[in-house]
C-alpha positions as CSV (number, residue, x, y, z in Angstrom):
1,M,97.0,70.8,97.3
2,P,96.8,74.6,97.7
3,E,94.6,76.1,95.0
4,L,94.4,79.6,93.5
5,P,93.0,81.3,96.6
6,E,95.6,79.7,98.9
7,V,98.5,80.5,96.5
8,Q,97.2,84.1,96.0
9,T,97.0,84.5,99.8
10,V,100.7,83.4,100.1
11,V,101.7,85.6,97.2
12,S,100.0,88.7,98.6
13,E,101.4,88.2,102.1
14,L,104.9,87.5,100.8
15,N,104.9,90.4,98.4
16,R,104.1,92.7,101.3
17,K,106.6,91.1,103.7
18,L,109.6,90.4,101.3
19,K,109.5,93.3,98.9
20,N,113.0,95.0,98.7
21,K,114.5,92.6,101.2
22,T,118.0,91.3,100.4
23,I,119.0,87.6,100.8
24,R,122.0,87.3,103.1
25,S,122.3,83.5,102.9
26,V,120.3,80.3,101.9
27,V,120.3,76.9,103.6
28,V,119.2,73.9,101.6
29,N,118.6,70.9,103.9
30,V,117.0,68.7,101.2
31,P,118.8,69.1,97.8
32,K,115.9,67.5,95.8
33,M,113.7,70.4,96.6
34,I,115.7,72.8,94.4
35,S,116.4,73.0,90.7
36,I,118.1,75.3,88.2
37,G,116.9,76.0,84.6
38,P,113.6,76.0,82.7
39,A,113.3,72.2,82.3
40,T,110.5,70.4,84.1
41,V,111.5,69.1,87.5
42,S,112.3,65.4,87.3
43,N,110.3,63.0,89.5
44,K,113.7,61.3,90.3
45,R,114.9,64.5,91.9
46,Q,118.6,63.7,91.8
47,V,120.4,66.9,92.6
48,A,124.2,67.0,92.7
49,S,126.0,69.0,95.5
50,D,127.5,71.4,93.0
51,K,124.0,72.4,91.9
52,V,123.1,73.3,95.5
53,R,126.2,75.5,95.7
54,I,125.2,77.3,92.5
55,F,121.6,77.7,93.7
56,K,122.8,79.3,96.9
57,R,125.4,81.5,95.2
58,L,123.0,82.8,92.6
59,L,120.6,83.9,95.4
60,L,123.3,85.5,97.5
61,N,122.7,89.3,98.0
62,Q,119.7,89.2,95.6
63,K,116.9,91.7,96.4
64,I,113.4,90.5,96.0
65,L,111.5,93.0,93.9
66,S,108.1,91.3,94.0
67,V,106.2,88.0,94.3
68,K,103.6,87.1,91.7
69,R,101.5,84.2,90.8
70,R,100.6,82.3,87.6
71,A,98.0,79.5,88.3
72,K,99.4,77.7,91.3
73,L,103.0,78.7,90.7
74,L,104.7,81.4,92.7
75,I,107.2,83.7,90.9
76,F,109.8,85.6,92.9
77,D,111.2,88.4,90.7
78,L,114.8,89.0,91.8
79,Q,116.8,92.2,91.1
80,G,119.4,90.2,89.1
81,P,118.7,88.2,85.9
82,W,117.0,85.3,87.7
83,S,113.5,84.5,88.9
84,M,112.6,81.8,91.4
85,L,109.6,79.7,90.6
86,V,108.0,77.8,93.5
87,H,105.3,75.1,93.4
88,L,103.9,74.2,96.8
89,K,102.4,70.9,95.4
90,M,100.6,69.0,98.2
91,T,102.0,70.3,101.4
92,G,104.5,73.1,100.7
93,Q,104.4,76.1,103.1
94,F,106.1,79.4,103.5
95,I,106.5,80.8,107.0
96,F,107.9,84.3,107.4
97,E,109.4,85.3,110.7
98,D,110.8,88.6,111.9
99,Q,111.6,89.9,115.3
100,K,108.0,90.9,115.9
101,Q,106.6,87.5,114.8
102,R,109.2,85.6,116.9
103,A,108.1,87.6,120.0
104,K,104.5,86.8,119.3
105,T,104.9,83.0,118.6
106,G,108.1,82.1,120.4
107,G,109.2,80.7,117.1
108,K,106.7,77.8,117.3
109,Y,103.9,77.1,114.8
110,R,101.1,74.6,114.3
111,L,101.8,73.7,110.7
112,L,99.0,71.2,110.3
113,N,95.3,72.2,110.3
114,K,94.5,70.1,113.3
115,K,94.0,71.4,116.9
116,T,95.8,68.3,118.1
117,A,98.9,69.0,116.0
118,L,102.0,69.8,118.0
119,L,103.6,73.2,117.8
120,E,106.8,73.0,115.8
121,H,109.9,75.2,116.5
122,L,111.3,76.3,113.1
123,P,113.4,75.2,111.5
124,S,111.9,71.7,112.1
125,K,112.4,68.3,110.4
126,H,109.9,69.5,107.8
127,T,111.9,72.7,106.9
128,H,113.9,72.0,103.8
129,V,115.0,75.5,102.5
130,V,115.6,78.6,104.6
131,F,116.2,82.1,103.4
132,Y,118.0,84.6,105.8
133,F,117.7,88.3,105.0
134,T,120.0,91.1,105.8
135,D,117.5,92.7,108.2
136,G,117.4,89.6,110.4
137,S,114.1,88.2,109.1
138,V,113.8,84.6,107.9
139,L,111.6,82.7,105.4
140,Y,111.1,79.0,106.0
141,F,110.0,76.6,103.3
142,N,108.3,73.5,104.9
143,D,107.0,70.5,103.1
144,V,105.9,67.3,104.9
145,R,105.7,65.2,101.7
146,K,108.6,66.8,99.9
147,F,106.8,67.1,96.5
148,G,107.2,70.9,96.2
149,Y,110.1,72.6,94.5
150,L,112.0,75.9,94.2
151,K,113.5,76.4,90.7
152,L,115.8,79.2,89.6
153,V,115.3,80.3,86.0
154,H,117.2,82.9,84.0
155,D,114.9,85.7,82.9
156,D,115.9,85.0,79.3
157,E,114.6,81.4,79.6
158,I,111.3,82.1,81.4
159,G,109.5,81.6,78.1
160,Q,110.8,78.0,78.0
161,V,109.2,76.9,81.2
162,K,106.7,74.3,80.2
163,E,104.3,74.9,83.1
164,L,104.0,78.6,82.3
165,K,103.4,77.9,78.6
166,E,100.6,75.4,79.2
167,F,98.5,77.2,81.8
168,G,95.1,78.3,80.7
169,P,93.6,81.7,81.3
170,E,93.4,83.3,84.8
171,P,89.8,83.2,86.0
172,L,89.9,86.5,87.9
173,E,91.4,88.6,85.1
174,K,89.2,91.1,83.2
175,H,89.8,89.3,79.9
176,F,88.4,86.1,81.3
177,T,84.9,86.5,79.8
178,F,82.1,84.0,79.5
179,E,83.1,83.5,75.8
180,V,86.7,82.6,76.9
181,F,85.4,80.3,79.6
182,S,82.9,78.5,77.3
183,A,85.5,78.1,74.5
184,Q,88.0,76.6,77.0
185,V,85.7,74.0,78.6
186,K,84.3,73.0,75.2
187,K,87.8,72.0,74.1
188,R,87.1,69.0,76.3
189,A,83.4,68.5,75.3
190,R,83.3,64.9,76.3
191,G,85.1,65.4,79.6
192,K,83.4,65.4,83.0
193,I,82.8,68.9,84.1
194,K,84.6,68.7,87.4
195,Q,87.7,67.2,85.8
196,V,87.6,69.8,83.1
197,L,87.5,72.6,85.6
198,M,90.4,71.1,87.5
199,D,92.6,71.0,84.4
200,N,95.1,73.9,84.6
201,K,95.3,73.9,80.8
202,V,91.6,74.8,80.7
203,V,91.4,77.3,83.5
204,A,94.3,78.2,85.7
205,G,94.2,77.4,89.4
206,I,90.9,75.7,90.1
207,G,91.4,72.5,92.0
208,N,89.4,69.9,93.9
209,I,88.0,72.2,96.6
210,Y,86.7,75.0,94.5
211,S,85.4,72.9,91.6
212,D,83.1,71.2,94.1
213,E,81.9,74.6,95.4
214,I,81.5,76.1,92.0
215,L,79.4,73.2,90.7
216,F,77.2,73.1,93.8
217,L,76.3,76.8,93.5
218,S,75.7,76.2,89.7
219,G,73.4,73.2,90.3
220,I,75.6,70.9,88.2
221,R,76.6,67.4,89.1
222,P,80.4,66.9,88.9
223,E,80.2,63.8,86.6
224,R,78.2,65.4,83.9
225,K,79.9,65.7,80.5
226,V,80.5,69.2,79.2
227,I,78.7,68.4,75.9
228,N,75.5,67.8,77.9
229,I,75.6,71.0,79.9
230,Q,73.3,73.8,78.7
231,E,74.5,77.4,78.0
232,R,72.6,78.8,81.0
233,E,74.3,76.3,83.2
234,L,77.7,77.2,81.8
235,R,76.9,80.8,82.5
236,E,76.2,80.0,86.1
237,A,79.4,78.0,86.4
238,Y,81.3,81.0,84.9
239,A,79.8,83.5,87.3
240,N,80.3,81.2,90.3
241,T,83.9,80.6,89.4
242,K,84.6,84.3,89.9
243,K,82.4,84.5,92.9
244,V,83.8,81.5,94.8
245,L,87.5,82.3,94.1
246,A,87.1,85.9,95.1
247,K,85.3,84.9,98.3
248,A,88.0,82.3,99.1
249,I,90.8,84.9,98.6
250,K,89.0,87.3,100.9
251,A,88.8,84.5,103.5
252,K,92.5,83.8,103.1
253,G,92.0,80.4,101.6
254,S,90.8,77.0,102.9
255,S,92.9,75.3,105.6
256,V,91.4,71.9,105.1
257,G,94.7,70.0,104.7
258,D,98.1,71.4,105.4
259,F,97.7,74.9,104.2
260,V,98.7,77.7,106.5
261,R,99.3,81.3,105.9
262,T,102.7,82.9,106.1
263,D,102.3,83.6,109.8
264,G,101.2,80.1,110.6
265,S,97.5,81.0,110.9
266,W,94.7,79.2,109.1
267,G,92.5,80.4,106.2
268,Q,88.8,80.7,107.0
269,M,87.1,79.6,103.8
270,G,86.5,76.1,105.1
271,K,83.7,77.6,107.3
272,F,81.8,78.5,104.1
273,H,82.1,75.2,102.2
274,F,78.8,73.8,101.0
275,V,79.9,70.4,99.8
276,Y,83.7,69.9,99.8
277,G,84.7,67.6,102.6
278,R,81.1,67.3,103.8
279,S,80.1,63.9,102.4
280,G,77.6,62.2,104.7
281,Q,76.5,65.5,106.3
282,K,73.3,67.5,105.6
283,C,73.3,70.0,102.7
284,K,73.2,73.5,104.0
285,K,70.6,74.5,101.6
286,C,68.1,71.6,101.4
287,G,69.0,69.2,104.1
288,A,69.7,66.2,101.8
289,I,72.7,64.1,102.6
290,V,75.8,65.2,100.7
291,Q,77.3,62.4,98.6
292,S,80.6,61.8,97.0
293,V,81.9,60.0,93.9
294,K,85.4,59.2,92.6
295,L,86.5,60.9,89.4
296,G,89.9,60.2,88.1
297,G,91.3,59.4,91.5
298,R,89.8,62.5,93.2
299,T,86.7,62.7,95.4
300,A,83.9,64.9,94.1
301,S,81.2,65.9,96.7
302,F,77.8,67.1,95.7
303,C,74.2,67.4,96.8
304,P,71.9,64.9,95.0
305,H,68.9,67.3,95.4
306,C,70.5,70.7,94.6
307,Q,72.6,69.4,91.7
308,K,71.3,67.8,88.5
């Protein structure tokens, strides 16, 4: 699943490419990918055809003022009284294409982070929603597993969106001090530190990849309970949270699964991973073999020598 650095990469690129563009038309190939209203998107994803028509009509001739982020949620601020909230979930992708990009790529993209993956001509079988703009450019929403969603919410009802109300503090904001971080993680004092860091209600946007990297640099094993972690270790974790996320944003995210940037290229942070995805390989610092353990259905990777 794309985490904060990947989502921020998409947000920054889309904000630059889409700002002030006007939507000419929208194609919805898979109705269950869209929703209207502040309610939580149902797992059943039963969407009537009239809702698709309303979704397309509400977006018609709308100008995109900006694209923002809250945790892992993208927020498209439209000129009218609506906002579009997008969650990429496991495999959601946005690909932006204009005349220059089409000439460069021939309209084909490698949407999986595998050199053996075939180039796909967009729209492909994985393209579920398409936005056409008045200047001829196009935005494709692809999602192999179809877990992502695009939800239109009236601006007056944004405050009712459950996800937005429950998100914890943003780790790269100025007000995210050590005191805030410490207070948040200690709310789950008996929780295992990796799972606590991954909880969006504790800290917004840290997922499986970056919790591994943060804990490695902090010398803390992922299965340790918060209550048993000393203040100096928590201070290390706090400092490394900011350090790791900032570095990952600079590297345009980690393309270790299905994440691609909005031009189809890959993020480069994977080159700098110390432990994530490296179980069975030598630790880059000490040479010990990186190990892994299952925590709540997720794999945590760590160095048994560097982390205590």
